[in-house]
DRENDO-1510 file (C-alpha; in Angstrom, 1 decimal, always signed):
<recs>
REC; n; res; u; v; w
REC; 1; MET; -19.9; -112.0; +17.8 .
REC; 2; LEU; -17.0; -111.4; +20.6 .
REC; 3; SER; -20.3; -110.4; +22.7 .
REC; 4; ARG; -22.4; -113.4; +21.8 .
REC; 5; LYS; -19.4; -115.8; +23.0 .
REC; 6; GLY; -19.0; -113.6; +26.5 .
REC; 7; ILE; -15.4; -112.2; +25.7 .
REC; 8; ILE; -16.1; -108.4; +25.1 .
REC; 9; PRO; -19.5; -106.9; +27.0 .
REC; 10; GLU; -22.2; -105.8; +24.6 .
REC; 11; GLU; -22.2; -102.2; +25.5 .
REC; 12; TYR; -18.4; -101.7; +24.8 .
REC; 13; VAL; -19.4; -103.3; +21.6 .
REC; 14; LEU; -22.7; -101.3; +20.8 .
REC; 15; THR; -20.0; -98.3; +22.1 .
REC; 16; ARG; -17.8; -98.9; +19.2 .
REC; 17; LEU; -19.9; -99.6; +16.6 .
REC; 18; ALA; -21.3; -96.0; +16.9 .
REC; 19; GLU; -17.8; -94.3; +17.2 .
REC; 20; ASP; -17.0; -96.2; +13.9 .
REC; 21; VAL; -19.9; -94.6; +12.3 .
REC; 22; PRO; -19.2; -91.1; +10.8 .
REC; 23; ASP; -22.1; -88.3; +11.9 .
REC; 24; HIS; -23.1; -87.7; +8.1 .
REC; 25; ALA; -24.5; -91.3; +8.1 .
REC; 26; ARG; -25.8; -91.3; +12.1 .
REC; 27; TYR; -27.9; -88.7; +11.3 .
REC; 28; ARG; -30.0; -88.2; +8.1 .
REC; 29; ALA; -31.4; -84.8; +7.3 .
REC; 30; ARG; -34.5; -85.5; +6.7 .
REC; 31; GLU; -35.8; -85.0; +2.7 .
REC; 32; ARG; -37.1; -81.4; +1.9 .
REC; 33; ARG; -40.9; -81.6; +1.2 .
REC; 34; ALA; -42.3; -82.8; -2.4 .
REC; 35; ARG; -44.3; -80.1; -3.9 .
REC; 36; PHE; -47.4; -80.8; -4.8 .
REC; 37; VAL; -47.0; -78.0; -8.1 .
REC; 38; GLY; -44.0; -77.5; -9.2 .
REC; 39; LYS; -42.0; -73.8; -10.0 .
REC; 40; ASN; -43.2; -74.2; -13.6 .
REC; 41; GLY; -46.8; -74.9; -13.1 .
REC; 42; ALA; -46.4; -78.9; -13.6 .
REC; 43; CYS; -48.6; -80.8; -11.1 .
REC; 44; ASN; -46.2; -83.3; -9.1 .
REC; 45; VAL; -48.8; -86.3; -9.1 .
REC; 46; ALA; -48.4; -89.4; -10.5 .
REC; 47; HIS; -51.6; -91.7; -11.1 .
REC; 48; LYS; -51.0; -95.5; -10.9 .
REC; 49; ASN; -53.1; -98.2; -10.6 .
REC; 50; ILE; -55.9; -97.2; -13.3 .
REC; 51; ARG; -57.9; -100.1; -13.9 .
REC; 52; GLU; -60.2; -98.4; -16.4 .
REC; 53; GLN; -57.6; -98.0; -19.1 .
REC; 54; GLY; -60.0; -98.0; -21.4 .
REC; 55; ARG; -61.9; -94.6; -21.1 .
REC; 56; PHE; -59.0; -93.3; -22.4 .
REC; 57; LEU; -59.7; -94.5; -26.1 .
REC; 58; GLN; -63.4; -93.2; -25.2 .
REC; 59; ASP; -61.7; -89.7; -25.8 .
REC; 60; VAL; -59.3; -90.3; -28.4 .
REC; 61; PHE; -58.6; -86.8; -29.3 .
REC; 62; THR; -58.2; -85.3; -25.9 .
REC; 63; THR; -55.6; -88.4; -25.8 .
REC; 64; LEU; -53.7; -87.5; -28.7 .
REC; 65; VAL; -53.5; -83.5; -28.1 .
REC; 66; ASP; -52.2; -84.8; -23.9 .
REC; 67; LEU; -49.3; -87.0; -25.7 .
REC; 68; LYS; -45.8; -85.8; -26.0 .
REC; 69; TRP; -44.4; -84.4; -29.3 .
REC; 70; PRO; -42.3; -87.3; -30.6 .
REC; 71; HIS; -45.3; -90.0; -29.8 .
REC; 72; THR; -48.0; -87.7; -31.8 .
REC; 73; LEU; -45.6; -87.2; -34.5 .
REC; 74; LEU; -45.2; -91.2; -34.9 .
REC; 75; ILE; -49.1; -91.6; -34.9 .
REC; 76; PHE; -49.5; -88.9; -37.4 .
REC; 77; THR; -47.0; -90.6; -39.7 .
REC; 78; MET; -48.3; -94.4; -38.8 .
REC; 79; SER; -51.6; -93.2; -39.5 .
REC; 80; PHE; -51.0; -91.9; -43.3 .
REC; 81; LEU; -49.0; -94.4; -43.9 .
REC; 82; CYS; -51.1; -97.5; -42.6 .
REC; 83; SER; -54.1; -96.3; -44.8 .
REC; 84; TRP; -51.7; -95.9; -47.7 .
REC; 85; LEU; -50.5; -99.5; -47.5 .
REC; 86; LEU; -54.3; -101.0; -46.2 .
REC; 87; PHE; -55.9; -99.1; -49.6 .
REC; 88; GLY; -52.8; -100.1; -51.5 .
REC; 89; MET; -53.5; -104.1; -51.0 .
REC; 90; VAL; -57.1; -103.3; -51.5 .
REC; 91; TRP; -56.7; -101.9; -55.1 .
REC; 92; TRP; -53.4; -104.4; -55.7 .
REC; 93; LEU; -56.8; -107.2; -54.6 .
REC; 94; ILE; -59.0; -105.6; -57.5 .
REC; 95; ALA; -56.6; -105.9; -59.7 .
REC; 96; PHE; -55.9; -109.2; -59.1 .
REC; 97; ALA; -59.3; -110.7; -59.3 .
REC; 98; HIS; -60.0; -108.7; -62.7 .
REC; 99; GLY; -57.1; -110.1; -64.2 .
REC; 100; ASP; -55.5; -106.6; -64.2 .
REC; 101; LEU; -52.4; -108.4; -63.5 .
REC; 102; ASP; -52.5; -111.1; -66.2 .
REC; 103; HIS; -50.5; -109.6; -69.6 .
REC; 104; SER; -52.3; -112.2; -71.5 .
REC; 105; THR; -55.3; -110.2; -71.0 .
REC; 106; ARG; -54.0; -107.0; -71.4 .
REC; 107; LEU; -53.5; -107.1; -75.3 .
REC; 108; GLN; -53.8; -103.6; -76.9 .
REC; 109; ARG; -55.9; -102.9; -80.3 .
REC; 110; SER; -54.1; -101.5; -82.8 .
REC; 111; PRO; -56.2; -98.5; -84.5 .
REC; 112; GLY; -57.0; -100.6; -87.4 .
REC; 113; GLU; -58.2; -103.3; -85.8 .
REC; 114; GLU; -61.2; -100.4; -83.8 .
REC; 115; ALA; -61.8; -99.1; -87.4 .
REC; 116; ALA; -62.5; -102.4; -88.8 .
REC; 117; GLY; -64.8; -103.0; -86.1 .
REC; 118; GLY; -63.2; -106.1; -84.4 .
REC; 119; PRO; -63.4; -107.6; -80.7 .
REC; 120; ASP; -63.4; -105.0; -78.0 .
REC; 121; THR; -59.8; -105.2; -76.3 .
REC; 122; PHE; -59.3; -105.6; -72.4 .
REC; 123; VAL; -60.4; -102.6; -70.1 .
REC; 124; PRO; -58.9; -102.7; -66.3 .
REC; 125; CYS; -60.6; -101.6; -63.5 .
REC; 126; VAL; -57.7; -99.2; -62.6 .
REC; 127; THR; -55.2; -98.5; -65.8 .
REC; 128; SER; -51.3; -98.8; -65.2 .
REC; 129; ILE; -51.5; -100.7; -62.0 .
REC; 130; HIS; -48.8; -103.6; -63.0 .
REC; 131; SER; -47.5; -104.6; -59.6 .
REC; 132; PHE; -48.2; -103.9; -55.7 .
REC; 133; THR; -45.7; -100.9; -56.0 .
REC; 134; SER; -48.3; -99.2; -58.8 .
REC; 135; ALA; -50.9; -99.8; -56.6 .
REC; 136; PHE; -49.4; -98.2; -53.7 .
REC; 137; LEU; -48.8; -94.8; -55.3 .
REC; 138; PHE; -52.5; -95.2; -56.8 .
REC; 139; SER; -53.4; -95.6; -53.3 .
REC; 140; ILE; -51.6; -92.4; -52.4 .
REC; 141; GLU; -52.3; -90.2; -55.2 .
REC; 142; VAL; -56.2; -91.3; -54.2 .
REC; 143; GLN; -56.0; -90.1; -50.9 .
REC; 144; VAL; -53.8; -86.8; -51.1 .
REC; 145; THR; -55.5; -86.0; -54.2 .
REC; 146; ILE; -52.1; -85.4; -56.0 .
REC; 147; GLY; -53.5; -87.0; -59.4 .
REC; 148; PHE; -50.0; -87.8; -61.9 .
REC; 149; GLY; -52.5; -89.3; -64.8 .
REC; 150; GLY; -50.9; -92.1; -65.2 .
REC; 151; ARG; -53.3; -94.0; -63.4 .
REC; 152; MET; -57.0; -93.3; -63.3 .
REC; 153; VAL; -60.3; -95.7; -62.4 .
REC; 154; THR; -62.6; -96.9; -65.1 .
REC; 155; GLU; -66.6; -98.0; -65.2 .
REC; 156; GLU; -65.1; -101.5; -65.4 .
REC; 157; CYS; -65.3; -102.5; -62.4 .
REC; 158; PRO; -68.2; -101.0; -59.7 .
REC; 159; ALA; -66.4; -102.1; -56.5 .
REC; 160; ALA; -63.1; -99.9; -57.8 .
REC; 161; ILE; -66.0; -96.8; -57.4 .
REC; 162; LEU; -66.8; -98.2; -54.2 .
REC; 163; VAL; -63.3; -98.1; -52.5 .
REC; 164; LEU; -62.6; -95.1; -54.1 .
REC; 165; ILE; -65.3; -93.3; -52.8 .
REC; 166; VAL; -64.0; -95.0; -49.0 .
REC; 167; GLN; -60.4; -94.2; -49.1 .
REC; 168; ASN; -61.7; -90.5; -50.1 .
REC; 169; ILE; -63.7; -90.0; -46.9 .
REC; 170; VAL; -61.7; -92.4; -44.9 .
REC; 171; GLY; -58.7; -89.5; -45.9 .
REC; 172; LEU; -60.7; -86.9; -44.9 .
REC; 173; VAL; -61.6; -88.0; -41.3 .
REC; 174; ILE; -57.7; -88.7; -41.0 .
REC; 175; ASN; -57.1; -85.0; -42.2 .
REC; 176; ALA; -59.0; -83.3; -39.8 .
REC; 177; ILE; -58.4; -86.0; -36.9 .
REC; 178; MET; -54.5; -85.2; -37.3 .
REC; 179; LEU; -54.5; -81.6; -38.1 .
REC; 180; GLY; -56.8; -80.8; -35.4 .
REC; 181; CYS; -54.6; -82.3; -32.9 .
REC; 182; ILE; -51.4; -80.5; -34.3 .
REC; 183; PHE; -53.2; -77.4; -34.2 .
REC; 184; MET; -54.5; -77.7; -30.6 .
REC; 185; LYS; -51.1; -79.0; -29.6 .
REC; 186; THR; -49.3; -75.6; -31.1 .
REC; 187; SER; -52.0; -73.4; -30.0 .
REC; 188; GLN; -52.6; -74.8; -26.4 .
REC; 189; ALA; -52.8; -72.5; -23.7 .
REC; 190; HIS; -50.1; -73.4; -21.6 .
REC; 191; ARG; -48.2; -72.1; -24.0 .
REC; 192; ARG; -49.0; -68.4; -23.3 .
REC; 193; ALA; -48.1; -69.1; -19.7 .
REC; 194; GLU; -44.6; -69.3; -20.2 .
REC; 195; THR; -44.6; -65.4; -21.0 .
REC; 196; LEU; -46.5; -64.9; -17.2 .
REC; 197; ILE; -43.8; -65.0; -14.4 .
REC; 198; PHE; -43.7; -64.8; -10.6 .
REC; 199; SER; -41.3; -64.0; -8.2 .
REC; 200; LYS; -39.0; -66.7; -7.4 .
REC; 201; HIS; -39.5; -66.1; -3.8 .
REC; 202; ALA; -42.8; -65.0; -1.7 .
REC; 203; VAL; -42.1; -62.2; +1.2 .
REC; 204; ILE; -43.9; -61.1; +4.1 .
REC; 205; ALA; -43.5; -57.8; +5.9 .
REC; 206; LEU; -45.6; -55.3; +7.2 .
REC; 207; ARG; -48.2; -53.2; +4.8 .
REC; 208; GLU; -50.7; -50.5; +7.0 .
REC; 209; GLY; -49.5; -52.3; +10.2 .
REC; 210; LYS; -50.6; -55.5; +9.2 .
REC; 211; LEU; -48.1; -58.8; +8.4 .
REC; 212; CYS; -49.5; -59.5; +4.9 .
REC; 213; PHE; -48.0; -62.1; +2.7 .
REC; 214; MET; -46.8; -60.9; -0.8 .
REC; 215; LEU; -45.6; -61.9; -4.3 .
REC; 216; ARG; -44.9; -60.2; -7.5 .
REC; 217; VAL; -46.2; -61.3; -11.0 .
REC; 218; GLY; -46.3; -59.5; -14.4 .
REC; 219; ASP; -46.2; -60.5; -18.0 .
REC; 220; LEU; -43.7; -60.4; -20.3 .
REC; 221; ARG; -45.6; -59.6; -23.8 .
REC; 222; LYS; -47.5; -57.0; -24.6 .
REC; 223; SER; -50.5; -58.3; -25.6 .
REC; 224; MET; -52.7; -58.3; -22.3 .
REC; 225; ILE; -54.5; -61.3; -20.2 .
REC; 226; ILE; -58.4; -60.0; -20.3 .
REC; 227; SER; -60.3; -60.3; -17.0 .
REC; 228; ALA; -57.0; -62.0; -15.1 .
REC; 229; THR; -58.1; -63.7; -11.7 .
REC; 230; ILE; -55.6; -64.6; -8.8 .
REC; 231; ARG; -56.4; -67.0; -6.2 .
REC; 232; MET; -54.2; -68.7; -3.8 .
REC; 233; GLN; -54.4; -72.1; -1.7 .
REC; 234; VAL; -52.5; -73.5; +1.1 .
REC; 235; VAL; -51.7; -77.0; +0.8 .
REC; 236; LYS; -51.1; -78.9; +3.8 .
REC; 237; LYS; -51.2; -82.2; +5.8 .
REC; 238; THR; -53.9; -81.7; +8.3 .
REC; 239; ALA; -56.4; -84.2; +10.4 .
REC; 240; SER; -59.7; -83.5; +11.3 .
REC; 241; LEU; -61.5; -83.5; +15.2 .
REC; 242; GLU; -62.7; -87.6; +14.3 .
REC; 243; GLY; -58.7; -88.7; +13.6 .
REC; 244; GLU; -59.2; -88.9; +9.8 .
REC; 245; VAL; -56.1; -87.7; +7.9 .
REC; 246; VAL; -56.1; -85.8; +5.1 .
REC; 247; PRO; -52.4; -85.7; +3.0 .
REC; 248; LEU; -53.5; -82.8; +0.7 .
REC; 249; ASN; -56.0; -79.7; +2.6 .
REC; 250; GLN; -56.3; -77.5; +0.3 .
REC; 251; ILE; -57.4; -74.2; +1.4 .
REC; 252; ASP; -58.0; -70.7; -0.1 .
REC; 253; ILE; -57.1; -67.9; +1.3 .
REC; 254; GLN; -58.3; -64.1; +0.3 .
REC; 255; MET; -56.1; -62.4; -2.0 .
REC; 256; GLU; -55.8; -58.6; -1.9 .
REC; 257; ASN; -54.9; -56.9; -5.2 .
REC; 258; PRO; -53.8; -53.1; -5.3 .
REC; 259; VAL; -56.7; -52.4; -7.9 .
REC; 260; GLY; -59.6; -53.9; -6.4 .
REC; 261; GLY; -61.8; -56.4; -7.0 .
REC; 262; ASN; -61.6; -59.8; -8.1 .
REC; 263; SER; -59.6; -59.2; -11.5 .
REC; 264; ILE; -56.5; -57.5; -12.0 .
REC; 265; PHE; -55.1; -55.4; -14.9 .
REC; 266; LEU; -51.7; -56.7; -15.5 .
REC; 267; VAL; -50.5; -54.1; -17.9 .
REC; 268; SER; -47.1; -53.9; -15.7 .
REC; 269; PRO; -45.7; -56.5; -12.6 .
REC; 270; LEU; -48.0; -55.8; -10.1 .
REC; 271; ILE; -47.4; -57.1; -6.2 .
REC; 272; ILE; -50.3; -59.1; -4.7 .
REC; 273; TYR; -50.5; -59.8; -1.6 .
REC; 274; HIS; -52.7; -61.2; +1.5 .
REC; 275; VAL; -53.5; -59.6; +4.7 .
REC; 276; ILE; -53.1; -62.1; +7.7 .
REC; 277; ASP; -55.6; -62.0; +10.0 .
REC; 278; LYS; -57.1; -64.5; +11.9 .
REC; 279; ASN; -59.1; -65.9; +9.4 .
REC; 280; SER; -55.7; -66.7; +7.1 .
REC; 281; PRO; -54.2; -70.1; +7.5 .
REC; 282; LEU; -51.0; -68.3; +7.8 .
REC; 283; TYR; -52.0; -66.9; +11.4 .
REC; 284; ASP; -49.9; -68.7; +13.5 .
REC; 285; ILE; -46.6; -68.7; +10.7 .
REC; 286; SER; -43.4; -67.2; +12.4 .
REC; 287; PRO; -40.3; -67.0; +11.2 .
REC; 288; LEU; -39.1; -70.0; +13.0 .
REC; 289; ASN; -41.7; -72.1; +11.0 .
REC; 290; LEU; -40.1; -71.2; +7.4 .
REC; 291; HIS; -37.8; -73.8; +7.1 .
REC; 292; HIS; -37.8; -76.7; +4.5 .
REC; 293; HIS; -38.7; -79.3; +7.5 .
REC; 294; GLU; -42.1; -77.3; +7.6 .
REC; 295; ASP; -45.3; -79.1; +6.1 .
REC; 296; LEU; -46.5; -76.2; +4.1 .
REC; 297; GLU; -47.2; -74.8; +0.2 .
REC; 298; ILE; -49.1; -72.3; -0.9 .
REC; 299; ILE; -50.2; -72.5; -4.8 .
REC; 300; VAL; -50.6; -69.4; -6.6 .
REC; 301; ILE; -53.0; -69.5; -10.0 .
REC; 302; LEU; -53.3; -67.2; -12.1 .
REC; 303; GLU; -56.3; -67.4; -15.1 .
REC; 304; GLY; -57.1; -65.0; -17.8 .
REC; 305; VAL; -58.5; -64.7; -21.5 .
REC; 306; VAL; -55.3; -64.6; -24.1 .
REC; 307; GLU; -56.5; -61.1; -25.9 .
REC; 308; THR; -54.5; -62.3; -29.4 .
REC; 309; THR; -56.5; -66.3; -29.5 .
REC; 310; GLY; -59.7; -66.1; -26.7 .
REC; 311; ILE; -58.0; -68.9; -25.4 .
REC; 312; THR; -58.6; -69.2; -21.6 .
REC; 313; THR; -55.2; -69.7; -20.1 .
REC; 314; GLN; -54.0; -70.8; -16.7 .
REC; 315; ALA; -50.2; -69.8; -15.4 .
REC; 316; ARG; -49.6; -71.5; -11.7 .
REC; 317; THR; -46.5; -71.4; -9.0 .
REC; 318; SER; -45.8; -72.6; -5.6 .
REC; 319; TYR; -43.9; -71.6; -2.5 .
REC; 320; LEU; -42.8; -73.6; -0.3 .
REC; 321; ALA; -41.6; -72.7; +3.6 .
REC; 322; ASP; -38.7; -71.7; +3.0 .
REC; 323; GLU; -39.0; -69.7; +0.0 .
REC; 324; ILE; -40.9; -67.2; +1.8 .
REC; 325; LEU; -38.7; -64.2; +3.1 .
REC; 326; TRP; -40.1; -62.7; +6.4 .
REC; 327; GLY; -39.4; -58.9; +6.9 .
REC; 328; GLN; -38.3; -58.2; +2.9 .
REC; 329; ARG; -39.9; -56.3; +0.4 .
REC; 330; PHE; -39.5; -55.9; -3.3 .
REC; 331; VAL; -38.1; -53.0; -4.5 .
REC; 332; PRO; -39.6; -50.8; -7.1 .
REC; 333; ILE; -39.1; -51.7; -10.7 .
REC; 334; VAL; -41.5; -49.5; -12.7 .
REC; 335; ALA; -40.2; -45.8; -13.3 .
REC; 336; GLU; -40.8; -42.9; -15.9 .
REC; 337; GLU; -38.7; -42.1; -18.4 .
REC; 338; ASP; -39.0; -39.6; -21.5 .
REC; 339; GLY; -43.1; -39.5; -20.7 .
REC; 340; ARG; -43.6; -43.2; -20.3 .
REC; 341; TYR; -43.5; -46.2; -18.1 .
REC; 342; SER; -40.6; -48.5; -18.1 .
REC; 343; VAL; -40.4; -52.0; -16.1 .
REC; 344; ASP; -36.8; -53.2; -15.5 .
REC; 345; TYR; -37.3; -57.0; -15.2 .
REC; 346; SER; -33.8; -57.7; -14.0 .
REC; 347; LYS; -34.9; -56.4; -10.4 .
REC; 348; PHE; -38.3; -58.4; -10.8 .
REC; 349; GLY; -37.7; -61.0; -7.4 .
REC; 350; ASN; -35.2; -58.2; -5.6 .
REC; 351; THR; -35.7; -57.6; -2.1 .
REC; 352; VAL; -34.8; -55.7; +0.7 .
REC; 353; LYS; -35.0; -55.9; +4.3 .
REC; 354; VAL; -37.8; -54.1; +6.2 .
REC; 355; PRO; -38.4; -53.5; +9.9 .
REC; 356; THR; -40.7; -56.5; +10.9 .
REC; 357; PRO; -41.7; -58.3; +14.3 .
REC; 358; SER; -40.5; -61.6; +14.6 .
REC; 359; CYS; -44.1; -62.7; +15.7 .
REC; 360; THR; -47.0; -64.5; +14.3 .
REC; 361; ALA; -49.7; -62.3; +13.4 .
REC; 362; ARG; -51.5; -63.6; +16.2 .
REC; 363; GLN; -49.5; -62.3; +18.9 .
REC; 364; LEU; -48.9; -58.9; +17.1 .
REC; 365; GLU; -52.8; -58.3; +16.9 .
REC; 366; GLU; -53.2; -59.7; +21.0 .
REC; 367; ASP; -50.3; -57.6; +21.9 .
REC; 368; LYS; -50.3; -53.7; +20.2 .
REC; 369; SER; -47.5; -52.7; +22.0 .
REC; 370; ILE; -45.4; -54.8; +19.7 .
REC; 371; MET; -45.8; -52.4; +16.9 .
REC; 372; ASP; -44.6; -49.6; +19.2 .
REC; 373; THR; -41.0; -50.8; +20.0 .
REC; 374; MET; -40.8; -51.2; +15.8 .
REC; 375; PRO; -38.3; -48.5; +14.0 .
REC; 376; LEU; -40.2; -47.0; +11.2 .
REC; 377; SER; -39.2; -47.4; +7.7 .
REC; 378; PRO; -37.5; -44.8; +6.2 .
REC; 379; LYS; -39.7; -42.9; +3.5 .
REC; 380; GLY; -36.8; -42.2; +1.0 .
REC; 381; THR; -37.2; -45.5; -0.2 .
REC; 382; ILE; -38.9; -44.4; -3.0 .
REC; 383; ARG; -36.3; -42.0; -5.0 .
REC; 384; LYS; -38.1; -39.1; -6.6 .
REC; 385; ARG; -36.8; -37.9; -9.8 .
REC; 386; SER; -35.4; -34.3; -10.0 .
REC; 387; VAL; -35.6; -33.0; -13.1 .
REC; 388; LYS; -33.5; -29.6; -13.3 .
REC; 389; LEU; -35.1; -26.9; -15.6 .
REC; 390; LYS; -32.5; -24.8; -17.7 .
REC; 391; PRO; -33.8; -20.9; -17.4 .
REC; 392; LYS; -34.9; -19.7; -20.5 .
REC; 393; PHE; -33.4; -16.1; -19.9 .
REC; 394; THR; -30.7; -14.7; -17.5 .
REC; 395; ILE; -30.6; -11.1; -16.1 .
REC; 396; ASN; -27.0; -9.4; -16.3 .
REC; 397; ASP; -26.5; -6.4; -14.3 .
REC; 398; GLU; -25.5; -3.4; -16.5 .
REC; 399; PRO; -22.0; -1.7; -15.7 .
REC; 400; SER; -22.9; +1.8; -14.2 .
</recs>
């Protein structure tokens, strides 16, 4: 305001305002890149403005399975309760229309009158229905086939027999859908993926003279994953030659595994690696690019068939740029003890530093002299087990 009146020069006011603002407010750090796939395998995608909501109702069973447990249990309870109330109302209307609820028509004949051939007694459609409460109880007995024996359908009303058939069919359909939904939710394939683990960080180091992207995967259960396969994708923002911007461009990268072929034998933790060559999207990645500002995410997908159930399962994880460690290698965790192999999962994600050139794979391939200046890694990183053998006999010198 003072600058508008000409009392204080505008440049001085702007300078003072900039000085009064603290540094942490002036320079706002860029937020970390949003994940496309979380560390637990969940896809970080929000679907908005879906206009065709009716498509979900066309596949009701899958919609029920995809719901959360509280919603599924609420629908499970309400489906039975509403059907019991609906047919309870129907049974009450049948009894009301036939006059079963009128006390004057529910006169019982004495044994003497029946022997004398007197007039017939009143026969209700459903015995022992006196109110809506008793009709509701009879509806529960019909649908869940409890049958306490106090209420039953007679031959008096054909409509009651028809309602009995309809309610039994509706009850069987509800049981099949809801029990099948509960079974599918308890035996979903992603439950098995909870025991498939990936290393928290990935590493880039030399292997056989080439830069390799490596990660470790393991299975905590003894039941195996049959025909397990691993594939990786790089997700990053790219632009085409025509100027089209693809915010989530998915690029497949070739994986190598220790046993060769497409499938892996996941009986023990394995180190899966990708050779960074000229066909790799990581060909121009250097240690300077591995920070949280870099637009880079590597998605790892493990698929296989569960041995015990035969259901196909899938485990996923992702690595951002700052979760990739340059110049490090995973420590060995498999050792031979007492005639069997043991795995120490406490060291599953542990890494050690190894000599690695701080350049891209392109620079390493173009300049072979970089490898000549690299110190060799000591060969004593893998410790051999020393076994001391006790002699079976000794030779003592006899005194002369």
